[in-house]
N, C-alpha and C positions, 0 to 999 in steps of 0.2 A: 723586430724588423718586419716580420710577416704581417703583423697587425698594421704597421704603417703602410705597407704595400697594399693591403686590402682596403684601407681607408682611401688611399690615393686612387686606386682603381674605381672604387665606388663613387667617388666624388668627381674624378676627372676622366675616367675611362682610360683607353689606351690607343696608341696610334694603330691605324689599319695594318701597317707592316708588322707590328708586334702581335696583333691578334692573329694574323696569318701565320707568322713564324711559329707560334705556340699551338696552332691547330694542326698538329702533326697527323692525326688520323685522316683528315680531309685532304690536306695538301699532299701527303705522301701517296695516298690512294690515287689521286688524280694524276700525279706525275709518274706513276708506275703503270699506267695503261699501256699496253703494247703499242709501239711506234711513238707514242707520246714520250716514253722514257728515253728513247734514243734521241729524239729531238731536243728535249730538255737538257740532256747531258751534253749534247753538242753545243747548244747555246751557252751553257755554263762554262765551257772551255774556251769560248770566244772572247778575246779581250775587248773588242768593240761592244759586244752585247753587255759585258759586265760593266763597262763605263755607263752605258745607258741605264742599266739596272740600278747602279749606285745613285744616279741622279733622280730617277723616278721613284725608287723604293727606299733608299737609304741603306742598302746592303752593300758593304764595302767591296770594291772591285778585286781586292787581293785576298779576301777571305776565302779559304777553301770551302766549297759546298759539297755535300755528299752526292754520289751518283745514285740514280734510281734504277730499279730492276723490275721489269714486268714478271720475270720468273722468280717470284717471291719465295721466301723460306716456306711458307705454308703450301705452296704449289710443289715444292721439292721433297717435303718430308715423308709423305705417305709410303713410298717404296723403301724408305730407309729404316722405318720403325720395325723392330723385331721384339718378339715376346721373350723376355728374360725373367726367370724366376728370381725375385728380389731376395737379397740376403741382408738383414739388418746388421749394421755395425755402428758401435758407439750410439749416438742419437740420430743416426741416419737410417732410413727404412730400406734403402737400396732401390727405391721406386720414386722417380722424380719427374716433375712436369716442368717443361721449359716455357716460361713466359717470354715470348719471342721479342716483344717490344716493337715499337714503330720502326726504330732504326735497324733492329735485327731482321725484321721481316722484309722491309722495302729497300734498305740501303746496303746492308752487309749480310745477305742470306748465307754466304759461305761460312760465317762464324757459327750460325746455327747448325749447319751440317757438321762442322768440326765438333761442336758440343755432342751431337748425337753419336758420332764415331768414337769419341773419347770415352763417353760414359758407357756405351755398349762394350767397348774394349775392356772396361773394368768391371764387367758383370753387373752393371746398373741398368735397370729397366727405365727407359726414358720415353716420354710422350711430349707432344707440344700441347699447351693449353688450347682447348678447342675453339675458343673465341675470346677476344680481348679488345680493349680500348687502350688508349694512351694511359700511362700510370698517373698522369696529372701533374708531374713535376714542372713542366713548362708553364702550365696555367697557374700553379702555385707561385712560381717565381714572378709572374705577372701581377699577382695579387687577386686573381679571379677565383675566389673560393667557391662561388656558385658552380663554375665549370668543374672545379676539383670534386665537388660533391657528386655531380652527375657522373663523372668518370668512376668515382669510388662505388657508386650504386650499380654501375654496370659491371665492374670487375670483381668486387669482393664476393658476391654470391657464387660466381663461377669458380673462383679460387678456393673458397671455403668448402664447396662441394668436393673439389678434388682432394683437399686435405681429409675430408671425411672418408674418401675412398682409399686412403692410405698413402697419398702422394706427399713427398716433400716438394718444395718449390725453389726455382732458381731463375736467373735472368742474365743475359750477356752484358748488360749495361749497368754500371755501379749506381747511377742515379735512380734507376728503377728499383733496384734492390733496396736502396736507402728509403725510397718512398714507402715501401711496404714494411720494412723493418723498423722505421723510426718516425717518419713524417706523418703518415696516416694514423698510427697509434697515438701520436701526440694530439692530432686534430680530433680524433674520435676515441677517447680513452674508455668510454663505456660500451663500445660496440664489440660484442662477443666474437663476431665473425672476423672483424679486423684483428683482434688479438689472436685468433686461431691462425689466420694467415701469417701474421707476424712471427709466430712461434715456428711455423713450417718453412719460412723463407731463409735461404742460405746464399751467401756469396758462392759462386761456383768453385773457386779454389779453396775456400773454407771447407766446402763439402768434400772435395777430393782429399784434403789434408786429414780430415776426420777419418775418412776411409783408410788412408795410409796408416794413421796411428792405430787403427784396429787391424792392421795386417791385410787389408783388402784392396790395396792399390797395386796394379801391375807396374813393377819398376824395372822391367826388361826393356831397355831403350837401346835400339840398334844404332841410332844416329845422334852424334854430339851436335850441340848448337853453338859452341864457342862462347864468345864474350857478348853478353846481352846488357843493354842499357834499359832500365825499367823506370818509367815515370809512374809514380804511385798516385793515382787519381784522388783528388780531394774528397769526392763523394764516397770513396772507399775507405780512406783513412779515418773519416769521422765515425765509421761503424765500429772501430776499436776491436777488430778481429786479428790484428797483426798482419805481417807481410806473407800471407799464405801463398800468394801467387809466386813470389820469389822462392819460398821454401819448397814448393812442389817442383818447380823447374830446376832448382839446384840439386834435385835427386838424379838428374840426368848426367851420366858421366861425360867429362869433357865439356861441361857447361858451367859458366860462372855468371851469376846475375848481380848486377850492381843497381841498387835501388836509389832513385833520386826523388826525395820527398819534398818537391817544390811544385807550386801551382802552375798549371799550363796557361792560365789566363783565359781559357776558353769559356767556361761557365755557360754552357747552353747556347744562348744567342749573343752574349756579350762580345765575342770575338768577330761576330758577323756584322754587327751594326756599324754604320759609318762613323757615328759619334764616339764609339768606344773601342773600335778596332785597334787604334794606335796604343791605347792604354793596355789593351790585352797583350799586344806584342811586347810592351815594356815589362809586364808582369812575367811573361814567358822567358825573357832573356836569360835569367840566372840558370834555369834548368837546361836551356839550349846550350849555354856555354859548357856546362858540366858534361852533357852528352857528346858535344863535339870534341871536347878534350879526350873523352874516352875512346872515340872512333870505334864503336862496337861493330860486331858482325851483324847484330840484329838490334832493332829498337822496338820496344813494346810498351803499351799501356792497356789497362783493363778498360779504359774509356776510349773507344775508337775516335770520337770527335776531338778529344784532347791530343791523342796521338797524331792525328792528321794535322792538326794545327801546329804542333811542334815540328813534325817532319817537313812541313811546308816552309818553315823558317830556318831549319837547320842547314848547315853547309856540309855536314858529314853523313847525314842520314838520307838514304834514297827513298825509303818507304817505311810506313808504320805497320806493325803487325799486332794482331791480338794474341795474348798468351795462349789461348786455346788452339790457335793455328800453329804456333810453335810447338806446343805439346804434341799435336798430331804429327808434325814433321819428325819429332824425336821418336815417336812410335813407328814411323814409317807406314802410316795408314793412308 
């Protein structure tokens, strides 16, 4: 499939809209300029503007689009970082670097601060990767392998150097974790640094579960979370690590996590485009029905974009939450 996408892109190119939507570094940086972010967010909430946007760009008027924040994660983290002596447990070093991702930096910086608070609370030294570009997943889905290669050449040396310094690696978005754990190693099987990064990259709850199995996870939770509906993101399921997010949150007394292993239909830009939005909604209906039947106290997904898409269509869910945010609530941090 990727080969077909690459041939199509090379022969036919792509729509300007699709090139823009997949150029996350540029678009997110521009829309997160102070005051520009407020203006863009206001326009995106305006029904009249969304109709015009649909006609002119092909971005569906009903598709939820992320908010942008000038106070990015990178601007917030410096005062939060504390020096903690790492303790290796299982195959984790106890010293981890957070690859913030475009979405985590510009759209949901609070998730990154939740990561920092949770990992520090569990005696894990955490830093943020000093500089990064998009992981390349959006461009790969477009078939633009030249752009993927440029992003790989920007990111892998930085991440490989951190691994050499003793860091494990993680990210708040499953597609980015998948890119480094599976997609780039398949594209570059002979690149030693790609393999090095692959071996050091963990899903965040995979990491916490390994620490728990080694007796190093703080399981003193003062706050129960009640009934949680959990949509298991496709980009996480394909990693074959099991339902570690569910397992960690089920350690919280008074908390019951029900996993729904059905596709959200979001798939990056699929749910946003005018020509595929309705198909995306149709794909999402089965998991929405299950979640609405459950009427949970909380709804979560490891993928914020999938979670927002589902919450936007649900009749019983008021908002989507990231599992790390719920874990922070349980700890009372």
